[in-house]
Backbone as a ProteinNet text record, in pm:
[ID]
protein_1_A
[PRIMARY]
MARGFLAAHEAAPRTAALFATQQRWLLCHAGLAQYFLAARCGGAGLTRRGLGLLARQHGIASRNTAYAFFDEALKYEVVLPVGMGEEVVPSALTLSILTQW
[TERTIARY]
-1021.7	-952.4	-821.3	-814.1	-697.4	-565.1	-607.2	-522.4	-462.9	-546	-471.5	-411.9	-439.6	-324.8	-220.5	-229.6	-102.7	-4.8	-83.8	-32.2	21.6	-39.2	43.4	178.5	153.2	259.1	428.1	348.2	478.7	494.9	423.2	493.8	600.2	541.8	580	584.9	658.3	635.8	683.1	773.8	761.8	650.9	581.2	457.7	319.9	324.3	219.2	247.9	357.2	424.6	349	285.8	224.3	76	35.4	-102.1	-102.2	34	65.9	-53.8	-42	-141.7	-276	-378.3	-462	-412.3	-328.7	-260.8	-256.9	-136.3	-102.6	-205.8	-251.1	-360.6	-469.7	-503.3	-605.1	-482	-343.2	-288	-302.6	-242.7	-241.1	-401.1	-513.2	-611.6	-637.1	-624.3	-658.5	-557.2	-423.4	-368.7	-388	-469.1	-490	-606.5	-726.7	-812.4	-793.7	-694.8	-663.4	-611.6	-548.1	-474.2	-563.5	-637.1	-802.1	-866.7	-869.5	-947.2	-891.7	-749.7	-645.7	-677.3	-652	-640.4	-785.4	-925	-1013.6	-1018.2	-982.7	-1014.6	-938.8	-804	-672.4	-549.9	-541.2	-433.8	-331.2	-223.1	-124.1	-106.2	-125.1	-93.7	-159.1	-77.2	-84.4	61.8	61.7	188.8	209.1	321.3	363.5	312	273.1	203.1	36.5	-26.2	-142.8	-185	-99.9	-88	-107.7	-5.8	-21.4	-132	-217.9	-292.8	-441	-422.2	-492.6	-537.7	-382.5	-430.7	-447.9	-428.9	-465.5	-657.3	-628.6	-810.5	-898	-850.4	-945.7	-886.1	-813.6	-774.9	-667.3	-598.5	-541.5	-373.8	-330.1	-185	-145.1	6.5	9.6	45.3	99.1	191.3	329.2	384.2	524	514.5	387.4	374.3	365.3	264.9	242.6	352.4	415.1	521.8	628.1	685	728.9	691.5	572.9	483.1	542.6	490.5	497.7	620.1	780.2	913.9	930.6	914.3	915.5	831.3	694.7	656.4	712	778.1	884.7	1003.1	1068.2	1217.4	1188.2	1079.9	1059.5	960.2	954.7	900.9	781.9	700.1	542.8	491.7	554.6	513.6	612.6	596.8	724.9	679.8	762.7	760.1	711.9	637	600	646.9	747.4	791.9	901.6	906.2	979.9	901.6	810.9	705.2	732.4	659.2	624.2	503.3	458	384.1	406.1	317.5	385.5	223.2	293.4	155.2	225.4	138.5	142.6	203.7	318.7	404.9	293.6	326.3	298.6	285	338.5	323.2	264.7	282.1	144.4	14.8	-15.2	-164.1	-226.4	-82.8	-115.3	-125.2	-80.5	-130.7	-252.5	-285.5	-440.2	-525.3	-507.4	-608.9	-643	-503.2	-541.5	-589.8	-594.6	-592	-770.8
27.2	99.5	136.9	227.2	301.9	256.4	135.1	9.9	-63.3	-95.6	-197.2	-105.3	15.3	54.8	88.5	109.2	125.1	-8.8	-110.5	-210.3	-265.7	-206.5	-235.6	-175.3	-23.7	60.6	-42.9	-84.9	-116.7	-257.3	-316	-430.2	-415.4	-314.8	-273.5	-129.6	-24.3	90.3	139.1	82.8	139.3	133.8	11.8	16.4	87.5	99.8	200.6	331.5	361.3	523	562.5	444.9	468.5	535.6	521	590.3	703.7	789.5	908.2	973	1000.3	1142.2	1119.9	1201	1130.5	1107	1182.1	1163.3	1015	983.4	850	710.8	798.3	684.3	648.7	744.2	763	659.1	671.3	616.1	466.8	442.9	333.4	237.6	294.7	232.6	257.2	306.2	288.4	183.1	205.3	93.4	-85.8	-59.9	-221.9	-210.3	-157.5	-144.7	-206.9	-165.6	-220.8	-382.1	-389	-488.4	-622.4	-556.2	-689	-705.4	-585.8	-634.1	-699.8	-677.6	-787	-895	-861.5	-1048.7	-1151.9	-1056.6	-1115.4	-1163.7	-1084	-1103.9	-1215.1	-1233.6	-1316.3	-1274.8	-1128.8	-1070	-1074.9	-1050.3	-1016.4	-886.7	-817.4	-696	-604.3	-450.5	-350.1	-269.3	-167	-147.1	24.7	56.4	208	282.8	244.3	310.2	359.6	215.9	223.1	316.2	279.7	375.2	537.6	574.5	714.4	727.7	650	693.9	699.7	601.4	597.7	743	794.2	898.9	1011.9	1006.9	1116.3	1135	1012.7	955.8	1017.1	995.3	1032.3	1155.9	1232.6	1368.9	1356.2	1238.7	1222.8	1236.8	1275.9	1280.8	1347.3	1392.9	1393.5	1276.9	1228.5	1095.5	1076.1	1202.9	1213.6	1205.8	1239.8	1186.4	1023.6	1007.4	849.1	746.2	846.5	729.1	720.7	820.8	832.2	756.7	739.3	660.7	528.2	504	320.2	312.6	391.9	323.3	328	427.2	365.6	252	235.4	97.2	-18.6	-15.1	-154.1	-91.7	-8.4	-37.7	-47.5	-52.8	-87.5	-228.1	-295.6	-420.8	-403.1	-315.1	-335.8	-414.5	-355.8	-430.2	-527.7	-628.3	-703.9	-732.6	-716.1	-775.8	-886.9	-929.7	-1030.9	-1088.9	-1180	-1280.2	-1138.3	-1173.9	-1016.8	-895.5	-910.4	-797.8	-662	-554.1	-470	-462.3	-557.4	-584.4	-597.8	-540.8	-613.5	-649.7	-695.5	-737	-701.5	-667.4	-688.3	-784.4	-743.2	-832.1	-918.6	-1042.2	-1093.4	-1039.6	-967.3	-888.9	-806.3	-755.3	-593.5	-654	-772.1	-827.2	-897.9	-987.8	-914.7	-846.6	-731.3	-613.6	-592.8	-526.1	-530.9	-592.5	-762.5	-811.3	-829.6	-784.4	-763.5	-639.8	-553.6	-403.4	-371.2
1794.6	1662.1	1714.5	1798.9	1845.2	1918.3	1981.9	2059.6	1971.6	1856.6	1746.1	1672.2	1615.5	1557.3	1553.8	1739.4	1827.1	1854.7	1864.4	1837.4	1739.4	1594	1475.5	1469.5	1536.2	1507.4	1625.6	1701.4	1768.3	1718.3	1631.9	1560.8	1409.4	1365.3	1230.8	1219.5	1295.6	1269	1149.5	1032.2	888.4	829.3	836	785.2	812.7	963.2	1076	997.3	981.5	941.7	769.8	740.4	606.7	623.3	699.6	731.3	809.6	835.1	898.3	918.7	756.1	730.4	631.8	621.2	548.3	370.6	362.9	222.7	187.1	269.6	276.2	328.2	399.8	423.2	280.3	246.3	121.5	7.6	13.5	-96.4	-67.1	72.4	92.8	70.2	105.5	78.4	-78.5	-162.6	-301.9	-334.2	-273.7	-340.7	-282.2	-130.3	-162.5	-195	-223.6	-333.4	-466.2	-516.3	-670.8	-611.2	-560.9	-522.7	-480.4	-427.7	-372.3	-531	-575.5	-717	-788.5	-841.7	-903.3	-883.8	-729.4	-701.4	-690.1	-718.2	-738.1	-864.9	-944.1	-1095.9	-1126.6	-1097.5	-1098.8	-1144.7	-1126.5	-1159.6	-1011.7	-1056.5	-972.6	-823.9	-908.2	-776.3	-805.8	-778.8	-811.3	-860.1	-946.5	-1035.2	-976.2	-1041.8	-956	-1020.3	-1193.1	-1267.4	-1244.1	-1201.1	-1156.2	-1017.3	-923.8	-819.6	-834.9	-915.6	-1020.6	-1043.6	-1182.4	-1195.4	-1114.7	-994.9	-893.5	-784.9	-812.9	-705	-772.2	-885.6	-1021.7	-1009.9	-1056.4	-1094.2	-951	-839.3	-725.1	-640.1	-677.1	-658.7	-533.1	-478.7	-366.3	-381.1	-455.8	-487.5	-649.9	-628.7	-769.7	-815	-934.1	-989.2	-907.5	-892.2	-847.1	-686.5	-612.7	-499.9	-477.5	-537.4	-564.6	-571.3	-693	-717.2	-598.5	-545.3	-435.7	-286.6	-275.6	-215.4	-201.1	-330.5	-369.1	-357	-429.3	-388	-241.8	-144.5	4.7	47.5	2.7	38.3	-2	-128.6	-216.6	-85.2	-81.1	-14.5	120.7	185.9	337.6	366.2	231.8	255.1	280.7	267.5	302.8	200.5	45.2	-45.3	-138.2	-154.2	-278.3	-383.6	-471.2	-615.1	-643.9	-746.6	-778.6	-914.9	-915	-1034	-1067.3	-1183	-1294.5	-1345.8	-1364	-1367.3	-1261.6	-1295.6	-1232.6	-1109.1	-1099.2	-981.6	-876.9	-766.3	-622	-516.1	-422.3	-339.5	-195.3	-84.3	24.2	89.2	158.4	230.8	363.9	383.7	494.8	632.3	616	747.2	749.7	601.4	611.1	575.9	579.2	545.9	699.2	775.8	889.5	986.3	979.7	1082.8	1023.7	877.8	835.3	910.9	905	972.4	1127.6	1182.4	1336.3	1344.9	1260.5	1316.6	1237
[MASK]
+++++++++++++++++++++++++++++++++++++++++++++++++++++++++++++++++++++++++++++++++++++++++++++++++++++

């Protein structure tokens, strides 16, 4: 697993940096879980507000911290907007790294 994570870091350092601390790790997992649940139910993805609610519900982070994390992931194209709505989905690179790791 460690080698896989190092390889992911070399391939996409911005994406791997999202997993740099326990809090960020947990925010990633919460966001991915929400994305996959939405996809399973026919939804499009995750929203900024949804991540903020998950972070507070599970005691991971404050709403503002979750929003800043979401904005960073969007800025570095770790997640991408879906259509004209507020929802985002993981980028192809992000999903590729997850499957390799």
